[in-house]
N, C-alpha and C positions, 0 to 999 in steps of 0.2 A: 488358669489359674495356671516347664517349665519352663528348666527354664532356660532361655537364651542368655540370662545374666551370667556373667563370669563369677566363679565361686572362689573364695579364699582357699589357699593351698592346704591340702589335707596332710596329716602326718604320713611319713613314708610307709608305715606299716599297713595303712588302709589302702586296699586296692579297689578303687571305686570306678565303676563304669561311667561313661558320659551321661547315661540315663540317671544314674544315682546322683551325680553332681547337679543335674538339671532339677532333680526333685527336692534339693535342699531348700527349706523355706527361708524367706528373706525376713529380716527384722530391722527395727528402727536403729539397732546398734550398728548397722552397716550403711547408714544413710549416706555418709560422705563417699564411701566406696561406690555405691550405686549411682550417685550423682556423676561421678567420673565415668563410670561405665556407660551411662546414658548418653554422654557426649561423644562416645566412640562407637558408631554403628557397626554392626557385623553383617556381612553379606551372606555368609554360609547359612543354608537352610537348616533349621533344627527340627529333627523329628520330635513330635510331641511326646511328653512322658505318657505312660500308660493311662488309658482312660479308666476311670473307676468302674468297678464291677457294678452290675445292676443291683438295686436294692429297693425295697418299698419306700415310697415317698413319706407316708405317714408313720410316725413312731411315737410311742408313749414316752413321756418324760418322767422317769422314775428316779427319785433322788434318795439313795440309801444313806444311812447315817455316815458312812465313811466319806461320802462326797458332799454332804449337805453343807459343809462349811466353805466349800469352794465357790468363789464368786466367778460367774461366767461373764466376762466383760465384753461388751460389743462396741465400746467407744472407738476401737481401732479397726472396725470393719469397713466394707468397701466404700469407695469414693461416692457411690450413688446414694449413700445415707447421709452424707455430710451436708450441713445447712448452707455451706458456701458453694455447693456444686452448681455451676452455672446452667447445667442442663435441666435443673429443676424449674427454672423460670420459663413460663410460657409453654410448658410441655403439653402436647396434645395427644390424640389417639395414636397409641403405639402400633395399632394393627393396620395402618394404611400402607399400601405398597408404594415403592419409589418409581421414579421415571427411569429411562435408560441412561447409561453412563454419559453419552454425549449430548443428551437433550433433556435437561431438567424440567422443561416446561411440559413434557409429554405425560407426566404423571401427577398425582395429587401433591399438594404441599407437604413437605417433609416435616416430621415431628422434630421438635427441638431436642438435641442430644448430640454428644460427641462420639458415642459408640455406634457401630453399625452391625447389623446381623444380615444373614443371607436368607432370602426367601426363594429357594429353588428346589423343585422336586428331586428326590433321590439323594439329597445332600444331608448329612447328619453331623451334629456337633461331636467332636472327638476329644476336645481339650479346651479348658477355660482356665485362665488365671488372671488375677488382678492384684497389683501391688501398689496401692496409693502411696505417694503421689506420682509414681514413676510410670504408670500406665498399665496396660493389660493386653490380653490376646484371646482370641476365640478362633479355633481351628475347625474346619469342616472337611469331610471326605465323602466321596461317592464311590470308593473303591480304589482305583489306581490314581485318581486325581485328588488334589488337595487345594484348599483355599485358606490362607491364614490372614486374619484381620487383626491388626495391631493398632492400639491408640496410645499416643505418647504425648508428653508435654509439648506445647506449641513452640517453646523456646528452642527445641532441638531440631526444628524444621530445616534450617540452613545447613546444619551439620549433616543430616541424613541426605538431603538433596545433593550436597557436594560429594558425599561418599558414593551414592548411586550413580552420579554422573561420571565416575571413573569408567563406566561401561559405555560411555558415549552420551551424546545429547538426548534428553528425554523428549517424548512426544506429548504435546499439550492436549489435554482433553478436559471435559467437565464431568465431575462425579458428584452426585447428590447436591447439585447446585453450586459447587465450588470448583475453582480450577485445580487441576491435578496434572501430574507428569507420570508417564509410563516409560519404563525401561525394560528391555529384553535381555535376560541372561542367556537364553537360548531360544530356539524356536518354540519350545514347549514350557518355558519358564519366564514369567513376567512379574514385575512389581509396579505398584502405583503409589505415589505419595500425594495426598490431598492437602491443599493449603490449610493452615490452622483455622479452626472454628471453635468457639467456646473454650479457648485455651488449649486445644488438643489438635494434633494432626492425626490423620488416618493413613496407614500403609497397608495395602492389600496385596498379597503375593499368591499367585496361582501357578501350580506345578502340574505337569502331566497333560497340558492342553495347549492348543495353538492360540494365536492372538485373538482370532475371532471368538472362540469359545470363552476366552478370558474376559474380553470386553463385554460379552453377553452376560457373564456373571456379575460384572461390575454394575450392570443395569438392573440387577435383581437384589442389590443391597438396599437396606432400609435403615435410616437413622432411628435410634430409639432413645427414649428417656429412661429413667430409673425403672419404672414399672415394665416398660417394654423389654428391657434387658433381662429382668427377672423372668418374664413370661417366655422368653426365648430359650431359657435353660431347659435341657431335657430332664426327664424324670430322675436320672441317676445323679444329677448334680444338686448342690445344696443352695437353696435360695436364702435371702436375708431372713425371711420369716422362720426358716427351719434351723438356721445356724446355731442359735443358742441351745436348742434341744439336742442338736448333733454333738456340740462340744460337751454338753453335760453327759450324754450317753457314752461318749468315748472315755470321759473321766470316770464314769461309773464302772466301766469295764476294767480300767487300770486299777481302781480301788479294790477290786476283788482280790488282788494279790499284793498290792502296795498300799499299806496304811501306816501312818497318814500319807496322803497324797503329796504333801509338801513338808519340808523341814520347818521347824519353828522359826518364825521371823521372815520366811520367804514370801515373795509376792505371789499371791494365789489368784491373781486376775489373769485369765487366759483369753487372749484375743486372736482373731484370725479374720482375714478378708477373703478366704478361699472358697470359691464355689465347687472346686474339684475336691472330692472326698479324700483322695490320696494326699494332696497338699494340706488339706484341713487336718488330717490325721497326723501329718508331720509337724504342723504347728502345735497341736495339743500335746502329743507325746513328747515333742521336743521341749515344751515348757516344763513338763514334769521332770524329764531327764536332766535338763539344765540345772534345775533347782537342786537336785540331789548331787549332781557332779560338783556344783559350786560349794555345797555343804561339805562334801568329802574333801575338796581342795583346802577349804578353810580349816577343817579339822586336822588334816594332815600337817598343815603348816603349824598348827598349834600343838601338835603331838597328842591330840585328844582321841584316844583309841575308842572310847565309847561312841563318840559321834561318828568316827570313821566306820565303825561296825553298823551303826544305824543307817548310814548312807548306803553302805554295801548291801545291807538287808533289803533296802528299798529298790535298788537297781538290779540285783540278781534276778528277781521275778519278772523283769521286763521281757524275758523270753516267753512269758505266758500272757502278756498284755494282748487282749483280743485285737486291738487296732494294729499292732505290729505284726501279728500273725496274718491278718488280712492283707496288709500292705506288702508283706514279704513275697507274695505271689506276683506282685506288679513291679517291684523295684528293689533297690538296695538300701533304702533308708533304715529299715529295721536292723540290717546287719551292722550299720554304723553304730547304732545305740547299743547293740549287743556286744560289739567289740569294746566299747567304752566300759560297759558293765563288767566284762571280763578283766579289764585292766584294774578296775576298782576292787574286784574280788581278790586280785593278786596283791593288793595293797599299794598300787601305783596310781599316781595322778595321770589321767589320760592327757597326752600332749595335744594341744590345739582343739580341744572339744568345743571351746566357745565359738570359734569360727566354723568348725565342722557342723555344728547344730544350729548356728545362727542365734546363739544365746544373747539375750538382752543384757546389757551391762547395768 
């Protein structure tokens, strides 16, 4: 679940770190921008945004009156739930291991799917993000070494290969039964792009290891279908089955200090595709903040002080929203919302909040 995506420019008064920018959630309102970004690959390695803190997997779904009217929408959740996902056809046992990178015949037949996971002792998942239809990423670490697996639309294949080829000609290998190309950024930093399959390419970058160790890890990748991807998520990440309850629980916490959760007439459907709790929290808290910021903006333009006061009263308690207090220990997303709330409390419309929070238009 950040992110390597380029973010819209923030107002000058906001001093955001690279990590904060990477944590900003993506929304359908920036689809055209993302399409352009996806056609321009970036070579620089991005340190993943903070991994979410550990939490119990099972949670009770309690719906207090303040949040009962909120519709938790899942229509915009991950690609692997969509009925037109090509990886859903002919999917097999997600638990079977793969063959080695250069010899696909040496292992069992691969499961149908365009995502890959790593089956290697000592490696743990540190970051997951998926933004349909632009792709996703799953990052692993075993300490000083890292492996980042990206899946992207197949139509971007030629652009990415051309970009990576600036480092010189790639070495042809086979990975998971398909041709791939490997480039070396340095003796301990390599990347591989696999030809598109099921409408997606795979790029796998390994840092902190030599070529032999990197190729060995490529041989321990496994293609997964929807169920296999869900099963590969560690306990601290949010699965499809859990996401609705997680969204509702976050809204319940916000409703403890902000009631109603949304201004009259606002869209109360909250969606997210994020398995990473930090990014999920950004999507949900952002939806509430965007609604009240839009209400304040409209009220300010109309000179309606009562509506302005209502919006301000809803945003000022954001400093007590449990999800923002939790996220404040991991990144700067909370600070962004709180600065916007301070602007509103001072009677000013925050400049650029729509792009800053990824608000849907």
